[in-house]
FIMAR-310649 format. One record per residue: residue in one letter; x, y, z of N, C-alpha, C, CB in turn. Coordinates in steps of 0.2 Angstrom, whole numbers, plus 5000, padded with zeros to 4 digits. Glycine has a CB too. Example, Ala and Ser with C-alpha at 12.3 -4.5 7.8 and 13.67 -1.06 7.14 Angstrom:
NODE  a  5066  4972  5039  5062  4978  5039  5066  4984  5039  5057  4978  5045
NODE  s  5064  4989  5035  5068  4995  5036  5064  5000  5039  5070  4997  5029
***
This chain:
NODE  x  4760  4809  5111  4757  4805  5105  4749  4804  5107  4760  4799  5104
NODE  x  4745  4806  5102  4738  4805  5103  4736  4798  5102  4734  4810  5098
NODE  x  4733  4795  5107  4730  4789  5107  4723  4788  5109  4734  4784  5112
NODE  x  4720  4783  5107  4713  4782  5108  4712  4775  5110  4708  4784  5102
NODE  x  4707  4773  5114  4706  4766  5116  4702  4763  5110  4702  4766  5122
NODE  x  4704  4757  5108  4700  4754  5103  4693  4751  5106  4704  4747  5101
NODE  x  4693  4751  5112  4686  4749  5115  4681  4754  5114  4687  4748  5123
NODE  x  4683  4760  5114  4678  4766  5112  4676  4765  5105  4681  4773  5114
NODE  x  4681  4765  5101  4680  4764  5094  4675  4758  5092  4686  4764  5089
NODE  x  4677  4753  5095  4673  4747  5094  4665  4748  5096  4676  4741  5098
NODE  x  4664  4751  5102  4658  4753  5104  4654  4757  5099  4658  4756  5111
NODE  x  4658  4762  5097  4655  4767  5092  4653  4763  5085  4659  4773  5091
NODE  x  4657  4759  5083  4657  4756  5077  4653  4749  5077  4663  4754  5074
NODE  x  4651  4747  5083  4647  4741  5084  4651  4735  5083  4641  4741  5080
NODE  x  4658  4735  5083  4661  4729  5081  4665  4725  5087  4667  4731  5076
NODE  x  4663  4727  5093  4666  4724  5099  4667  4717  5099  4662  4727  5105
NODE  x  4661  4713  5097  4662  4706  5098  4667  4703  5093  4656  4702  5096
NODE  x  4669  4706  5088  4674  4704  5083  4681  4705  5085  4672  4707  5076
NODE  x  4682  4710  5089  4689  4712  5091  4691  4707  5097  4689  4719  5093
NODE  x  4697  4704  5095  4699  4699  5100  4703  4703  5106  4704  4694  5097
NODE  x  4707  4708  5104  4712  4711  5109  4710  4718  5110  4719  4709  5108
NODE  x  4707  4720  5116  4706  4727  5117  4713  4731  5118  4701  4729  5123
NODE  x  4714  4737  5117  4720  4740  5118  4721  4746  5114  4726  4736  5118
NODE  x  4727  4749  5114  4728  4755  5109  4732  4753  5103  4732  4760  5113
NODE  x  4729  4755  5097  4732  4753  5091  4735  4760  5088  4727  4749  5087
NODE  x  4740  4759  5084  4743  4765  5081  4743  4763  5073  4750  4767  5083
NODE  x  4742  4768  5069  4743  4767  5062  4750  4766  5060  4739  4773  5058
NODE  x  4751  4761  5056  4758  4760  5054  4759  4760  5046  4760  4753  5056
NODE  x  4754  4759  5043  4754  4759  5035  4747  4762  5033  4755  4752  5032
NODE  x  4748  4767  5028  4743  4770  5025  4743  4769  5017  4742  4778  5026
NODE  x  4737  4767  5014  4737  4766  5007  4731  4769  5004  4736  4758  5006
NODE  x  4732  4771  4998  4726  4774  4994  4726  4770  4987  4727  4781  4993
NODE  x  4720  4769  4985  4719  4766  4979  4714  4770  4975  4716  4759  4979
NODE  x  4712  4767  4969  4707  4771  4965  4700  4771  4967  4707  4768  4958
NODE  x  4698  4766  4972  4692  4766  4974  4691  4767  4982  4689  4759  4973
NODE  x  4696  4767  4985  4696  4767  4993  4703  4769  4996  4693  4761  4996
NODE  x  4703  4770  5002  4709  4771  5006  4709  4766  5011  4710  4778  5009
NODE  x  4715  4763  5013  4716  4758  5018  4721  4760  5023  4718  4751  5015
NODE  x  4720  4758  5029  4725  4759  5034  4726  4753  5038  4723  4765  5039
NODE  x  4732  4751  5040  4734  4746  5045  4736  4748  5051  4740  4741  5041
NODE  x  4733  4745  5057  4735  4747  5063  4738  4741  5067  4729  4750  5067
NODE  x  4743  4743  5071  4746  4738  5075  4746  4740  5082  4754  4737  5073
NODE  x  4746  4735  5087  4745  4736  5094  4751  4741  5096  4745  4730  5098
NODE  x  4750  4746  5100  4755  4750  5103  4760  4746  5107  4752  4756  5107
NODE  x  4758  4741  5110  4762  4737  5114  4768  4733  5110  4758  4732  5118
NODE  x  4767  4732  5104  4773  4729  5100  4777  4734  5096  4769  4724  5095
NODE  x  4777  4740  5097  4781  4745  5094  4786  4748  5100  4776  4751  5092
NODE  x  4792  4747  5098  4797  4749  5103  4799  4756  5103  4804  4745  5101
NODE  x  4803  4758  5107  4805  4765  5108  4808  4769  5102  4809  4766  5114
NODE  x  4811  4765  5098  4814  4767  5092  4809  4768  5086  4820  4763  5090
NODE  x  4802  4766  5087  4797  4766  5082  4798  4760  5077  4798  4772  5078
NODE  x  4801  4754  5080  4801  4748  5076  4796  4744  5078  4808  4745  5077
NODE  x  4794  4740  5073  4788  4735  5074  4792  4728  5077  4784  4734  5068
NODE  x  4790  4726  5082  4792  4720  5085  4787  4714  5086  4796  4721  5092
NODE  x  4784  4712  5080  4779  4708  5080  4781  4701  5082  4775  4708  5074
NODE  x  4777  4697  5086  4779  4690  5087  4776  4686  5080  4775  4687  5093
NODE  x  4777  4680  5080  4775  4676  5074  4768  4679  5071  4775  4669  5075
NODE  x  4763  4680  5075  4757  4682  5073  4754  4687  5078  4752  4676  5072
NODE  x  4751  4692  5076  4748  4697  5081  4742  4700  5078  4753  4703  5082
NODE  x  4737  4701  5082  4731  4704  5080  4732  4711  5079  4725  4703  5085
NODE  x  4729  4714  5073  4729  4721  5072  4722  4723  5069  4735  4722  5066
NODE  x  4722  4729  5066  4716  4731  5063  4717  4734  5056  4713  4737  5067
NODE  x  4712  4733  5052  4712  4735  5045  4706  4740  5044  4712  4729  5040
NODE  x  4708  4746  5042  4702  4751  5041  4701  4752  5033  4704  4758  5044
NODE  x  4695  4751  5031  4694  4752  5024  4689  4758  5023  4690  4746  5021
NODE  x  4692  4764  5020  4688  4770  5020  4685  4770  5013  4693  4776  5021
NODE  x  4678  4769  5013  4674  4770  5007  4669  4776  5008  4670  4764  5007
NODE  x  4672  4781  5011  4668  4787  5012  4666  4791  5005  4672  4792  5016
NODE  x  4671  4790  5001  4670  4793  4994  4664  4790  4990  4676  4793  4990
NODE  x  4663  4784  4992  4657  4780  4989  4651  4780  4993  4659  4773  4988
NODE  x  4651  4784  4998  4646  4785  5003  4644  4779  5007  4640  4788  5000
NODE  x  4649  4775  5008  4648  4769  5012  4652  4769  5019  4651  4763  5008
NODE  x  4655  4774  5021  4658  4775  5027  4665  4772  5028  4654  4771  5032
NODE  x  4667  4771  5034  4674  4768  5035  4673  4762  5040  4678  4773  5039
NODE  x  4675  4756  5037  4675  4750  5041  4681  4748  5044  4673  4744  5036
NODE  x  4681  4745  5050  4686  4743  5054  4686  4736  5056  4687  4747  5061
NODE  x  4690  4732  5053  4690  4725  5054  4696  4722  5057  4690  4721  5047
NODE  x  4696  4717  5062  4702  4714  5064  4705  4710  5059  4699  4709  5070
NODE  x  4712  4710  5060  4716  4706  5055  4722  4703  5059  4719  4711  5049
NODE  x  4725  4698  5056  4731  4695  5059  4737  4698  5055  4731  4687  5058
NODE  x  4742  4700  5059  4748  4703  5056  4754  4699  5057  4749  4710  5059
NODE  x  4758  4698  5052  4764  4694  5053  4770  4698  5049  4763  4687  5050
NODE  x  4776  4699  5053  4782  4702  5050  4786  4697  5048  4785  4707  5056
NODE  x  4789  4697  5042  4793  4692  5039  4800  4692  5043  4795  4694  5032
NODE  x  4803  4686  5043  4809  4685  5047  4815  4691  5045  4812  4678  5045
NODE  x  4815  4693  5039  4820  4698  5037  4817  4705  5038  4822  4697  5029
NODE  x  4811  4706  5041  4808  4712  5043  4807  4717  5037  4813  4716  5048
NODE  x  4806  4714  5031  4805  4718  5025  4798  4718  5023  4810  4715  5019
NODE  x  4794  4713  5025  4787  4712  5023  4782  4712  5029  4786  4706  5018
NODE  x  4777  4715  5028  4771  4714  5033  4766  4711  5030  4769  4721  5036
NODE  x  4763  4705  5032  4758  4701  5029  4752  4703  5033  4759  4694  5029
NODE  x  4746  4705  5030  4740  4707  5033  4735  4701  5030  4737  4714  5030
NODE  x  4732  4698  5035  4727  4692  5034  4720  4695  5036  4729  4686  5038
NODE  x  4716  4696  5031  4709  4698  5033  4705  4692  5034  4707  4703  5027
NODE  x  4706  4688  5039  4703  4682  5040  4695  4682  5041  4706  4679  5047
NODE  x  4693  4688  5043  4685  4688  5043  4682  4689  5037  4683  4694  5048
NODE  x  4686  4691  5032  4683  4692  5025  4684  4686  5020  4686  4699  5022
NODE  x  4688  4682  5023  4690  4676  5019  4694  4677  5013  4684  4672  5016
NODE  x  4698  4683  5013  4703  4685  5008  4710  4682  5008  4703  4693  5007
NODE  x  4713  4681  5003  4720  4679  5004  4724  4684  5007  4723  4677  4997
NODE  x  4730  4682  5011  4734  4687  5014  4737  4692  5009  4739  4683  5018
NODE  x  4738  4698  5011  4741  4703  5007  4748  4705  5010  4737  4710  5007
NODE  x  4753  4704  5006  4760  4706  5008  4762  4713  5006  4765  4701  5005
NODE  x  4764  4717  5011  4766  4724  5010  4773  4725  5011  4761  4729  5014
NODE  x  4777  4728  5007  4784  4729  5008  4784  4735  5013  4788  4731  5002
NODE  x  4789  4734  5018  4789  4739  5023  4791  4746  5021  4794  4737  5029
NODE  x  4795  4746  5015  4796  4752  5012  4791  4755  5007  4803  4752  5007
NODE  x  4785  4751  5007  4779  4753  5003  4779  4750  4996  4779  4761  5002
NODE  x  4774  4751  4993  4773  4748  4986  4766  4747  4984  4777  4741  4985
NODE  x  4765  4744  4978  4758  4743  4976  4756  4736  4977  4757  4745  4968
NODE  x  4750  4736  4980  4747  4729  4982  4740  4729  4980  4748  4728  4990
NODE  x  4737  4723  4980  4730  4721  4979  4727  4718  4986  4729  4716  4973
NODE  x  4723  4722  4989  4719  4719  4995  4714  4715  4993  4717  4725  4999
NODE  x  4709  4717  4989  4704  4713  4986  4702  4715  4979  4698  4713  4991
NODE  x  4698  4711  4976  4696  4713  4969  4690  4718  4969  4694  4707  4966
NODE  x  4687  4720  4974  4681  4724  4974  4683  4732  4975  4676  4722  4979
NODE  x  4687  4733  4980  4689  4740  4982  4697  4741  4982  4686  4742  4988
NODE  x  4700  4736  4983  4707  4736  4985  4712  4734  4980  4709  4732  4991
NODE  x  4711  4735  4973  4716  4734  4968  4720  4740  4967  4713  4731  4962
NODE  x  4727  4738  4965  4731  4744  4963  4732  4749  4968  4729  4747  4956
NODE  x  4732  4747  4974  4733  4751  4980  4740  4753  4982  4729  4748  4986
NODE  x  4741  4759  4982  4748  4762  4984  4749  4763  4991  4750  4768  4980
NODE  x  4753  4759  4994  4755  4759  5001  4761  4763  5002  4755  4752  5004
NODE  x  4761  4768  5007  4767  4771  5009  4771  4767  5014  4765  4778  5013
NODE  x  4777  4769  5015  4782  4765  5020  4779  4764  5027  4789  4768  5020
NODE  x  4781  4759  5030  4780  4758  5037  4782  4765  5041  4783  4752  5040
NODE  x  4777  4767  5045  4778  4774  5048  4773  4774  5054  4778  4780  5044
NODE  x  4776  4775  5060  4772  4776  5066  4768  4782  5066  4775  4775  5073
NODE  x  4761  4782  5066  4758  4788  5065  4755  4790  5072  4752  4788  5060
NODE  x  4754  4797  5073  4752  4799  5079  4744  4798  5080  4753  4806  5080
NODE  x  4741  4796  5074  4734  4794  5074  4733  4787  5076  4731  4795  5067
NODE  x  4728  4787  5081  4726  4780  5084  4720  4778  5080  4724  4781  5091
NODE  x  4719  4772  5081  4713  4768  5077  4707  4773  5077  4712  4761  5080
NODE  x  4703  4773  5072  4697  4778  5072  4692  4775  5076  4694  4778  5065
***
């Protein structure tokens, strides 16, 4: 499985001070909307050998907002992730942007991340990707 250190990505993107937990992150949800693409990354340490997400009550993760089509690049932000007790919903809290938390069904669905670039975003099902954080 291809992995990359988030520390390297943080240095390249200049976001090292904002990231709380260095380590390896794997893409678990991919989304695409009319204006941008989004990806959610969870720490590799919370993914078990069966590819299941075993998040504690709250875990740090990453949110990638790809605005390349608008010539604005790809942004990587720290987020808080929370798995519902019934394991059917992943909540993404973009605390650095001051946005309300976004609930994503683990089987996928349409969500609104924000009103600027993330409305009517279609998210695929939870799936461990061999792609590590950008």
